[in-house]
N, C-alpha and C positions, 0 to 999 in steps of 0.2 A: 503493500500500500504506500510505501514511502514516495514513489514517483508521483503520486497524486497530491502530495502535500506541496502546495505552491507558495505558501508564505515563507519569508526568510527564516532560516533556522541556523542556530549556532551550536556547534558541538565543541565544548572545551574539555579536553582530556588530559589526564596526567600520563606522561610517558612511562611512568613506573606503576601504573594502575594494575594491581594483581587480581582485582575482582573482575574487571572488564578491560581487556587489552586495548591498547591504543588503536590497533588495526580495526577493532569494532567501530570505534568512533569515526575513523577515516572512511570505512565502508558505508556507514550510515549517512554521513554528510555527502558522499559521492552519489548516493541513491536519491537524494533530495534535489529537486530542480534548482532550489535557491539555498542550498546548504553550504555552510562554511565550517571548516575544521581548524581548530587551534590546539596545538599540543604544547603543554608546559613540560619541558624535558625532565626536570628533577622532581616532578610532582607524582604523588600517588593517586588515590581514589577521590580525594576531596579538594579540588583546585581552589574553591572559594575559601576554604579554611587554611590550606597549606600555603597558597600564593594569592592572597586577597588582592594585592595591588595589581599583579599581572592579570588576574582574572577580570578585575574592573576595567583595566585598560583594553583588554580584548573585547569586552562587551561594548565599551565606548566606541572603539573603532568600528566594530560590526554595526552598531546602531547608526553611526554616521554614514557608512557605506550603503546601508540598506534604507537610508532616508527615514529612519525611525526616531532620530533624536528630536527633541522638542525645539521649536523655533526660538532663537534668541533675539 
């Protein structure tokens, strides 16, 4: 069903995620028409807890690119 999801989608994955390998996130984002994959190399399963600044920056950039950021 992923190819039917047309809204922008961001996959932020930890490169050292032992629960769900980074290859899963990459494959999921590739299956989405408007998917983007961001891998945090030294991170495990919880990017927002382990690398909050990097996670926030990835979200900010994605929102800007996807034209989802609020007008300033």
